[in-house]
Backbone atoms as SQL, in Angstrom:
CREATE TABLE atoms (id INTEGER PRIMARY KEY, chain TEXT, resi INTEGER, resn TEXT, atom TEXT, x REAL, y REAL, z REAL);
INSERT INTO atoms VALUES
  (1, 'A', 1, 'MET', 'N', 47.677, -25.847, -44.675),
  (2, 'A', 1, 'MET', 'CA', 48.620, -25.816, -45.602),
  (3, 'A', 1, 'MET', 'C', 48.536, -24.683, -46.659),
  (4, 'A', 2, 'ALA', 'N', 49.222, -23.915, -46.926),
  (5, 'A', 2, 'ALA', 'CA', 49.115, -22.794, -47.835),
  (6, 'A', 2, 'ALA', 'C', 49.298, -23.432, -49.182),
  (7, 'A', 3, 'PRO', 'N', 48.803, -22.853, -50.292),
  (8, 'A', 3, 'PRO', 'CA', 48.873, -23.406, -51.634),
  (9, 'A', 3, 'PRO', 'C', 50.259, -23.034, -52.091),
  (10, 'A', 4, 'ALA', 'N', 50.878, -23.742, -53.022),
  (11, 'A', 4, 'ALA', 'CA', 52.326, -23.603, -53.574),
  (12, 'A', 4, 'ALA', 'C', 52.201, -22.434, -54.447),
  (13, 'A', 5, 'ALA', 'N', 53.219, -21.675, -54.437),
  (14, 'A', 5, 'ALA', 'CA', 53.406, -20.491, -55.347),
  (15, 'A', 5, 'ALA', 'C', 53.591, -20.869, -56.818),
  (16, 'A', 6, 'ALA', 'N', 53.331, -20.044, -57.643),
  (17, 'A', 6, 'ALA', 'CA', 53.313, -20.369, -59.106),
  (18, 'A', 6, 'ALA', 'C', 54.625, -21.194, -59.599),
  (19, 'A', 7, 'GLY', 'N', 55.752, -20.918, -59.066),
  (20, 'A', 7, 'GLY', 'CA', 56.998, -21.441, -59.492),
  (21, 'A', 7, 'GLY', 'C', 57.475, -22.671, -58.556),
  (22, 'A', 8, 'GLU', 'N', 56.757, -23.060, -57.564),
  (23, 'A', 8, 'GLU', 'CA', 57.227, -23.942, -56.667),
  (24, 'A', 8, 'GLU', 'C', 56.237, -25.395, -56.944),
  (25, 'A', 9, 'ALA', 'N', 56.982, -26.483, -56.612),
  (26, 'A', 9, 'ALA', 'CA', 56.409, -27.723, -56.722),
  (27, 'A', 9, 'ALA', 'C', 55.545, -28.015, -55.536),
  (28, 'A', 10, 'ASP', 'N', 54.342, -28.816, -55.711),
  (29, 'A', 10, 'ASP', 'CA', 53.515, -28.941, -54.554),
  (30, 'A', 10, 'ASP', 'C', 53.960, -30.119, -53.991),
  (31, 'A', 11, 'VAL', 'N', 54.811, -30.139, -52.802),
  (32, 'A', 11, 'VAL', 'CA', 55.423, -31.244, -52.282),
  (33, 'A', 11, 'VAL', 'C', 54.760, -31.448, -50.897),
  (34, 'A', 12, 'ARG', 'N', 54.177, -32.631, -50.732),
  (35, 'A', 12, 'ARG', 'CA', 53.490, -32.821, -49.502),
  (36, 'A', 12, 'ARG', 'C', 54.360, -34.201, -48.771),
  (37, 'A', 13, 'PRO', 'N', 54.486, -33.891, -47.311),
  (38, 'A', 13, 'PRO', 'CA', 55.140, -34.992, -46.896),
  (39, 'A', 13, 'PRO', 'C', 54.360, -36.258, -46.642),
  (40, 'A', 14, 'CYS', 'N', 54.723, -37.379, -46.644),
  (41, 'A', 14, 'CYS', 'CA', 54.086, -38.574, -46.672),
  (42, 'A', 14, 'CYS', 'C', 54.829, -39.572, -45.728),
  (43, 'A', 15, 'SER', 'N', 54.167, -40.421, -45.106),
  (44, 'A', 15, 'SER', 'CA', 54.891, -41.408, -44.385),
  (45, 'A', 15, 'SER', 'C', 55.118, -42.627, -45.205),
  (46, 'A', 16, 'THR', 'N', 56.330, -43.094, -45.115),
  (47, 'A', 16, 'THR', 'CA', 56.736, -44.502, -45.776),
  (48, 'A', 16, 'THR', 'C', 56.009, -45.757, -45.227),
  (49, 'A', 17, 'ASN', 'N', 55.704, -45.598, -43.903),
  (50, 'A', 17, 'ASN', 'CA', 55.002, -46.693, -43.346),
  (51, 'A', 17, 'ASN', 'C', 53.452, -47.072, -43.881),
  (52, 'A', 18, 'SER', 'N', 52.903, -45.893, -44.110),
  (53, 'A', 18, 'SER', 'CA', 51.504, -46.047, -44.753),
  (54, 'A', 18, 'SER', 'C', 51.615, -46.633, -46.241),
  (55, 'A', 19, 'SER', 'N', 52.536, -46.085, -46.962),
  (56, 'A', 19, 'SER', 'CA', 52.493, -46.668, -48.261),
  (57, 'A', 19, 'SER', 'C', 52.997, -48.254, -48.403),
  (58, 'A', 20, 'THR', 'N', 53.954, -48.488, -47.688),
  (59, 'A', 20, 'THR', 'CA', 54.447, -49.856, -47.578),
  (60, 'A', 20, 'THR', 'C', 53.317, -50.773, -47.086),
  (61, 'A', 21, 'SER', 'N', 52.546, -50.531, -46.122),
  (62, 'A', 21, 'SER', 'CA', 51.617, -51.394, -45.524),
  (63, 'A', 21, 'SER', 'C', 50.445, -51.462, -46.570),
  (64, 'A', 22, 'GLY', 'N', 50.089, -50.329, -47.302),
  (65, 'A', 22, 'GLY', 'CA', 49.049, -50.315, -48.106),
  (66, 'A', 22, 'GLY', 'C', 49.465, -51.212, -49.436),
  (67, 'A', 23, 'ALA', 'N', 50.638, -51.161, -49.692),
  (68, 'A', 23, 'ALA', 'CA', 51.153, -52.231, -50.889),
  (69, 'A', 23, 'ALA', 'C', 51.091, -53.702, -50.438),
  (70, 'A', 24, 'VAL', 'N', 51.186, -53.887, -48.970),
  (71, 'A', 24, 'VAL', 'CA', 51.255, -55.340, -48.637),
  (72, 'A', 24, 'VAL', 'C', 49.798, -55.599, -48.627),
  (73, 'A', 25, 'VAL', 'N', 48.806, -54.853, -48.406),
  (74, 'A', 25, 'VAL', 'CA', 47.377, -55.197, -48.279),
  (75, 'A', 25, 'VAL', 'C', 47.023, -55.413, -49.681),
  (76, 'A', 26, 'GLU', 'N', 47.469, -54.693, -50.572),
  (77, 'A', 26, 'GLU', 'CA', 47.047, -54.729, -52.049),
  (78, 'A', 26, 'GLU', 'C', 47.392, -55.977, -52.524),
  (79, 'A', 27, 'ARG', 'N', 48.741, -56.452, -52.239),
  (80, 'A', 27, 'ARG', 'CA', 49.182, -57.671, -52.835),
  (81, 'A', 27, 'ARG', 'C', 48.529, -58.809, -52.447),
  (82, 'A', 28, 'CYS', 'N', 47.980, -58.631, -51.129),
  (83, 'A', 28, 'CYS', 'CA', 47.321, -59.722, -50.483),
  (84, 'A', 28, 'CYS', 'C', 45.688, -59.967, -51.243),
  (85, 'A', 29, 'PHE', 'N', 45.137, -58.996, -51.406),
  (86, 'A', 29, 'PHE', 'CA', 43.962, -58.837, -52.233),
  (87, 'A', 29, 'PHE', 'C', 44.116, -59.328, -53.433),
  (88, 'A', 30, 'ASN', 'N', 45.256, -58.974, -54.189),
  (89, 'A', 30, 'ASN', 'CA', 45.491, -59.517, -55.635),
  (90, 'A', 30, 'ASN', 'C', 45.709, -61.142, -55.433),
  (91, 'A', 31, 'ARG', 'N', 46.274, -61.614, -54.576),
  (92, 'A', 31, 'ARG', 'CA', 46.673, -62.980, -54.325),
  (93, 'A', 31, 'ARG', 'C', 45.316, -63.766, -54.133),
  (94, 'A', 32, 'LEU', 'N', 44.310, -63.189, -53.199),
  (95, 'A', 32, 'LEU', 'CA', 43.011, -63.748, -52.930),
  (96, 'A', 32, 'LEU', 'C', 42.203, -63.858, -54.215),
  (97, 'A', 33, 'LYS', 'N', 42.391, -62.795, -55.157),
  (98, 'A', 33, 'LYS', 'CA', 41.592, -62.660, -56.326),
  (99, 'A', 33, 'LYS', 'C', 42.033, -63.961, -57.329),
  (100, 'A', 34, 'GLN', 'N', 43.083, -64.444, -57.176),
  (101, 'A', 34, 'GLN', 'CA', 43.558, -65.486, -58.090),
  (102, 'A', 34, 'GLN', 'C', 42.756, -66.717, -57.773),
  (103, 'A', 35, 'TRP', 'N', 42.148, -66.858, -56.595),
  (104, 'A', 35, 'TRP', 'CA', 41.445, -68.101, -56.276),
  (105, 'A', 35, 'TRP', 'C', 40.036, -67.961, -56.788),
  (106, 'A', 36, 'ARG', 'N', 39.434, -68.753, -57.798),
  (107, 'A', 36, 'ARG', 'CA', 38.392, -68.417, -58.539),
  (108, 'A', 36, 'ARG', 'C', 37.035, -68.222, -57.621),
  (109, 'A', 37, 'GLY', 'N', 36.908, -69.037, -56.691),
  (110, 'A', 37, 'GLY', 'CA', 35.851, -69.023, -55.833),
  (111, 'A', 37, 'GLY', 'C', 35.588, -67.703, -55.009),
  (112, 'A', 38, 'ILE', 'N', 36.748, -67.032, -54.620),
  (113, 'A', 38, 'ILE', 'CA', 36.759, -65.822, -54.068),
  (114, 'A', 38, 'ILE', 'C', 36.467, -64.654, -55.000),
  (115, 'A', 39, 'ALA', 'N', 37.179, -64.646, -56.309),
  (116, 'A', 39, 'ALA', 'CA', 36.950, -63.697, -57.281),
  (117, 'A', 39, 'ALA', 'C', 35.550, -63.686, -57.801),
  (118, 'A', 40, 'THR', 'N', 34.861, -64.807, -57.878),
  (119, 'A', 40, 'THR', 'CA', 33.566, -64.648, -58.402),
  (120, 'A', 40, 'THR', 'C', 32.487, -64.754, -57.249),
  (121, 'A', 41, 'ARG', 'N', 32.934, -64.979, -56.159),
  (122, 'A', 41, 'ARG', 'CA', 32.006, -64.875, -54.807),
  (123, 'A', 41, 'ARG', 'C', 30.933, -66.118, -55.292),
  (124, 'A', 42, 'TYR', 'N', 31.143, -67.361, -55.281),
  (125, 'A', 42, 'TYR', 'CA', 30.097, -68.344, -55.591),
  (126, 'A', 42, 'TYR', 'C', 29.301, -68.679, -54.361),
  (127, 'A', 43, 'GLU', 'N', 29.830, -68.467, -53.061),
  (128, 'A', 43, 'GLU', 'CA', 28.884, -68.718, -51.899),
  (129, 'A', 43, 'GLU', 'C', 27.899, -67.892, -51.865),
  (130, 'A', 44, 'LYS', 'N', 26.746, -68.445, -51.248),
  (131, 'A', 44, 'LYS', 'CA', 25.511, -67.570, -51.153),
  (132, 'A', 44, 'LYS', 'C', 25.441, -66.865, -50.026),
  (133, 'A', 45, 'THR', 'N', 25.935, -67.262, -48.830),
  (134, 'A', 45, 'THR', 'CA', 25.898, -66.474, -47.554),
  (135, 'A', 45, 'THR', 'C', 27.265, -65.629, -47.491),
  (136, 'A', 46, 'ALA', 'N', 27.049, -64.603, -46.496),
  (137, 'A', 46, 'ALA', 'CA', 28.276, -63.955, -46.164),
  (138, 'A', 46, 'ALA', 'C', 29.220, -64.732, -45.263),
  (139, 'A', 47, 'GLU', 'N', 28.441, -65.571, -44.524),
  (140, 'A', 47, 'GLU', 'CA', 29.328, -66.485, -43.562),
  (141, 'A', 47, 'GLU', 'C', 30.166, -67.359, -44.226),
  (142, 'A', 48, 'SER', 'N', 29.588, -68.015, -45.172),
  (143, 'A', 48, 'SER', 'CA', 30.481, -68.990, -46.090),
  (144, 'A', 48, 'SER', 'C', 31.473, -68.289, -46.830),
  (145, 'A', 49, 'TYR', 'N', 31.211, -67.244, -47.469),
  (146, 'A', 49, 'TYR', 'CA', 32.128, -66.348, -48.027),
  (147, 'A', 49, 'TYR', 'C', 33.347, -65.718, -47.180),
  (148, 'A', 50, 'ARG', 'N', 32.978, -65.432, -45.826),
  (149, 'A', 50, 'ARG', 'CA', 34.022, -65.036, -44.953),
  (150, 'A', 50, 'ARG', 'C', 34.899, -66.398, -44.744),
  (151, 'A', 51, 'ALA', 'N', 34.317, -67.401, -44.492),
  (152, 'A', 51, 'ALA', 'CA', 34.834, -68.676, -44.223),
  (153, 'A', 51, 'ALA', 'C', 36.094, -68.890, -45.410),
  (154, 'A', 52, 'ALA', 'N', 35.459, -68.848, -46.639),
  (155, 'A', 52, 'ALA', 'CA', 36.376, -69.028, -47.666),
  (156, 'A', 52, 'ALA', 'C', 37.561, -68.127, -47.885),
  (157, 'A', 53, 'ILE', 'N', 37.290, -66.708, -47.479),
  (158, 'A', 53, 'ILE', 'CA', 38.408, -66.036, -47.387),
  (159, 'A', 53, 'ILE', 'C', 39.413, -66.439, -46.314),
  (160, 'A', 54, 'ILE', 'N', 38.847, -66.696, -45.252),
  (161, 'A', 54, 'ILE', 'CA', 39.862, -67.086, -44.188),
  (162, 'A', 54, 'ILE', 'C', 40.723, -68.343, -44.377),
  (163, 'A', 55, 'LEU', 'N', 39.918, -69.339, -45.081),
  (164, 'A', 55, 'LEU', 'CA', 40.561, -70.550, -45.338),
  (165, 'A', 55, 'LEU', 'C', 41.819, -70.234, -46.430),
  (166, 'A', 56, 'THR', 'N', 41.262, -69.529, -47.415),
  (167, 'A', 56, 'THR', 'CA', 42.346, -69.256, -48.556),
  (168, 'A', 56, 'THR', 'C', 43.411, -68.326, -47.993),
  (169, 'A', 57, 'SER', 'N', 43.113, -67.377, -47.141),
  (170, 'A', 57, 'SER', 'CA', 44.285, -66.706, -46.272),
  (171, 'A', 57, 'SER', 'C', 45.337, -67.494, -45.672),
  (172, 'A', 58, 'LEU', 'N', 44.573, -68.499, -44.822),
  (173, 'A', 58, 'LEU', 'CA', 45.592, -69.508, -44.099),
  (174, 'A', 58, 'LEU', 'C', 46.240, -70.298, -45.001),
  (175, 'A', 59, 'LEU', 'N', 45.883, -70.830, -46.211),
  (176, 'A', 59, 'LEU', 'CA', 46.541, -71.454, -47.168),
  (177, 'A', 59, 'LEU', 'C', 47.766, -70.710, -47.660),
  (178, 'A', 60, 'MET', 'N', 47.438, -69.417, -48.019),
  (179, 'A', 60, 'MET', 'CA', 48.499, -68.538, -48.567),
  (180, 'A', 60, 'MET', 'C', 49.583, -68.379, -47.581),
  (181, 'A', 61, 'TRP', 'N', 49.273, -68.249, -46.332),
  (182, 'A', 61, 'TRP', 'CA', 50.210, -67.962, -45.156),
  (183, 'A', 61, 'TRP', 'C', 51.174, -69.150, -44.862),
  (184, 'A', 62, 'ALA', 'N', 50.601, -70.235, -45.039),
  (185, 'A', 62, 'ALA', 'CA', 51.358, -71.602, -44.718),
  (186, 'A', 62, 'ALA', 'C', 52.345, -72.000, -45.679);
């Protein structure tokens, strides 16, 4: 893509799907962070941390 001329605005096409799906993912992470154990990562192993995220996600979805 050629650079914009001095008087033109730099307009780039974007997909609305990617921005809306990104917003959904961002809101999900923000809701996960509200759970104290997830935000501070109290679990010692990656396996138990993953289990806590899955459990919290299921509770949010239900």
